[in-house]
C-alpha positions as CSV (number, residue, x, y, z in Angstrom):
1,M,0.0,0.0,0.0
2,N,2.9,2.4,0.7
3,R,4.2,1.9,-2.8
4,I,0.9,2.8,-4.3
5,A,0.5,5.9,-2.1
6,L,4.1,6.9,-3.0
7,A,3.4,6.4,-6.7
8,V,0.1,8.5,-6.5
9,T,1.9,11.2,-4.5
10,A,4.8,11.3,-7.0
11,T,2.4,11.5,-10.0
12,L,0.4,14.2,-8.3
13,A,3.5,16.2,-7.5
14,L,4.8,15.8,-11.1
15,S,1.4,17.0,-12.5
16,L,1.3,20.0,-10.2
17,T,4.9,20.9,-11.2
18,L,4.1,20.6,-14.9
19,A,1.0,22.7,-14.5
20,A,2.9,25.4,-12.7
21,C,5.5,25.4,-15.5
22,K,2.9,25.8,-18.2
23,K,1.2,28.7,-16.3
24,D,4.5,30.6,-16.1
25,A,5.6,29.7,-19.6
26,A,5.4,32.4,-22.3
27,P,2.8,32.0,-25.0
28,P,3.9,30.8,-28.4
29,P,5.5,33.5,-30.5
30,D,2.6,33.8,-32.9
31,A,0.2,34.6,-30.1
32,V,2.3,37.6,-28.8
33,A,1.0,41.0,-30.1
34,T,3.7,43.6,-30.5
35,S,3.0,47.0,-28.9
36,A,2.8,48.5,-32.5
37,E,0.0,46.1,-33.4
38,T,-1.8,46.8,-30.1
39,E,-1.5,50.5,-30.7
40,A,-2.7,50.2,-34.3
41,A,-5.7,48.2,-33.2
42,T,-6.8,50.8,-30.6
43,E,-5.9,54.0,-32.7
44,A,-8.7,56.1,-34.1
45,P,-9.0,56.4,-37.9
46,A,-6.6,59.0,-39.4
47,P,-8.1,62.5,-39.6
48,Q,-9.7,63.4,-43.0
49,T,-7.6,65.8,-45.0
50,A,-9.1,68.9,-46.8
51,E,-8.2,67.2,-50.1
52,E,-10.1,64.1,-49.2
53,W,-13.1,66.2,-48.1
54,I,-13.0,68.1,-51.5
55,K,-12.9,64.8,-53.4
56,A,-15.7,63.3,-51.4
57,N,-18.0,66.4,-51.6
58,Y,-17.3,67.6,-55.2
59,Q,-16.9,64.3,-57.0
60,D,-18.6,65.6,-60.1
61,A,-16.1,68.4,-60.4
62,V,-13.2,66.1,-59.8
63,T,-14.3,63.7,-62.6
64,S,-15.6,66.4,-65.0
65,D,-14.6,66.4,-68.6
66,L,-14.7,70.2,-68.6
67,G,-11.3,70.6,-66.9
68,K,-9.3,69.8,-63.8
69,L,-10.4,71.0,-60.4
70,Q,-7.8,73.3,-58.9
71,Y,-7.6,74.3,-55.3
72,A,-5.6,76.0,-52.6
73,T,-6.0,75.7,-48.8
74,A,-4.9,77.6,-45.8
75,E,-5.6,77.4,-42.1
76,A,-6.7,80.0,-39.6
77,D,-8.4,79.9,-36.2
78,L,-11.6,81.7,-37.2
79,D,-13.8,80.9,-34.2
80,G,-11.1,81.4,-31.5
81,D,-11.3,77.8,-30.1
82,G,-7.6,77.1,-30.6
83,T,-8.2,74.7,-33.5
84,P,-7.7,76.2,-37.0
85,E,-10.4,76.1,-39.6
86,V,-9.6,75.3,-43.2
87,L,-10.2,77.8,-46.0
88,A,-10.4,76.0,-49.4
89,Y,-10.4,78.0,-52.6
90,L,-11.8,76.0,-55.5
91,G,-11.1,76.8,-59.1
92,G,-12.1,75.2,-62.4
93,P,-15.0,75.4,-64.8
94,M,-17.6,74.1,-62.3
95,F,-16.6,76.7,-59.6
96,C,-15.5,79.8,-61.5
97,G,-17.2,82.5,-63.6
98,T,-16.2,86.0,-64.7
99,G,-16.6,87.2,-61.1
100,G,-14.3,84.6,-59.5
101,C,-14.4,81.2,-57.9
102,N,-15.7,79.6,-54.7
103,L,-14.3,79.8,-51.2
104,V,-15.3,77.0,-48.7
105,V,-14.8,77.3,-45.0
106,L,-14.4,74.0,-43.1
107,K,-14.5,73.4,-39.4
108,R,-13.0,70.2,-38.0
109,A,-15.6,67.9,-36.5
110,K,-16.0,64.4,-35.2
111,Q,-17.7,62.0,-37.7
112,A,-20.1,59.2,-36.9
113,D,-17.3,56.6,-36.9
114,G,-15.3,58.7,-34.4
115,S,-12.8,60.0,-37.0
116,E,-12.0,63.6,-37.4
117,G,-13.5,65.2,-40.5
118,F,-15.0,68.5,-41.5
119,R,-18.3,70.4,-41.4
120,K,-18.9,73.1,-44.0
121,M,-19.4,76.5,-42.5
122,G,-20.0,78.3,-45.7
123,E,-19.4,78.4,-49.4
124,T,-19.0,81.8,-51.0
125,S,-19.1,82.4,-54.8
126,V,-17.5,85.1,-56.9
127,V,-14.3,85.3,-54.9
128,Q,-11.1,86.6,-56.4
129,L,-7.6,86.0,-55.0
130,P,-6.0,86.9,-52.7
131,V,-8.0,85.7,-49.7
132,G,-7.2,86.9,-46.2
133,V,-8.4,87.1,-42.7
134,L,-9.3,90.3,-40.9
135,A,-8.8,91.3,-37.2
136,S,-12.5,92.1,-36.9
137,R,-15.1,89.5,-35.7
138,T,-18.8,89.0,-36.3
139,R,-20.7,86.7,-33.9
140,G,-17.4,85.4,-32.5
141,W,-15.9,84.4,-35.9
142,R,-13.1,86.3,-37.7
143,D,-14.2,88.2,-40.8
144,I,-12.6,87.0,-44.1
145,G,-11.4,89.5,-46.6
146,V,-11.6,88.8,-50.3
147,T,-11.2,90.7,-53.5
148,V,-14.2,91.0,-55.8
149,S,-14.2,92.1,-59.4
150,G,-15.3,91.1,-62.9
151,G,-18.8,90.2,-64.1
152,G,-19.4,93.9,-64.7
153,M,-18.6,95.2,-61.3
154,A,-15.7,97.4,-60.1
155,E,-12.9,95.9,-58.1
156,G,-13.5,96.1,-54.3
157,I,-12.9,94.3,-51.0
158,A,-15.7,92.2,-49.5
159,R,-15.8,91.5,-45.8
160,L,-17.3,88.0,-45.4
161,R,-19.1,88.0,-42.0
162,F,-20.3,84.9,-40.1
163,N,-24.1,85.1,-39.6
164,G,-24.2,82.7,-36.6
165,K,-24.5,79.6,-38.9
166,A,-22.4,80.2,-42.0
167,Y,-20.4,82.7,-44.1
168,P,-22.3,84.4,-47.0
169,Q,-23.1,82.7,-50.3
170,N,-22.0,85.5,-52.6
171,A,-19.0,87.8,-52.0
172,S,-20.4,90.6,-54.3
173,D,-23.2,91.2,-51.8
174,E,-20.6,91.9,-49.1
175,V,-18.5,94.7,-50.6
176,S,-17.6,97.0,-47.8
177,A,-16.2,100.5,-47.7
178,E,-14.8,99.6,-44.2
179,A,-12.5,96.9,-45.5
180,A,-9.4,98.7,-47.0
181,S,-7.5,95.4,-47.5
182,V,-8.1,91.6,-47.3
183,G,-6.1,91.6,-44.1
184,K,-3.5,88.9,-43.4
185,I,-3.2,87.1,-46.8
186,L,-3.7,83.4,-46.6
187,I,-4.3,82.2,-50.2
188,T,-2.7,83.6,-53.3
189,E,-2.8,82.7,-57.0
190,D,0.6,80.9,-56.9
191,A,-0.8,78.5,-54.2
192,M,-3.3,76.8,-56.7
193,K,-2.7,73.2,-57.6
194,V,-4.5,70.5,-59.5
195,L,-6.5,68.0,-57.5
196,D,-5.9,64.5,-58.9
């Protein structure tokens, strides 16, 4: 009986020792996630760029047979929250006429999937370059200074004022004797490039 008890005790001790070794053993190499893989799995999607926003929202202009879409962007903190908004000047046959082209103001905003994208805060037509930002504010947002001319009107400076929801739709309606210049210049003609 002693030999059986010793054999059972020895087997039990060996089993416990092996179990303890397995518990402390490292998992197989293919089961170990690197810190880079762990970070990549938990990172939020990359923020949307202004170029991606333009492509997504003006697909017809990007694929048009009429000509290539040209654009220029600049950043300025218009609403004073410490995060710059994007001003995008859009050129090409679908955005320009004799009076000028379109200026879009984009505010960074969280999307439904948690990624950072943009919300349009205004699209103003008949804008000539250069585009600038003024020191004055309307409803908490900086005024934007643009040149207007062509289409039968004399050259002037338009002060684009935020109305609480958006910037105006037409720059020629905003010509102001108060605005002597476009302010700090953000976008010039030489900044234009083709959007592929």
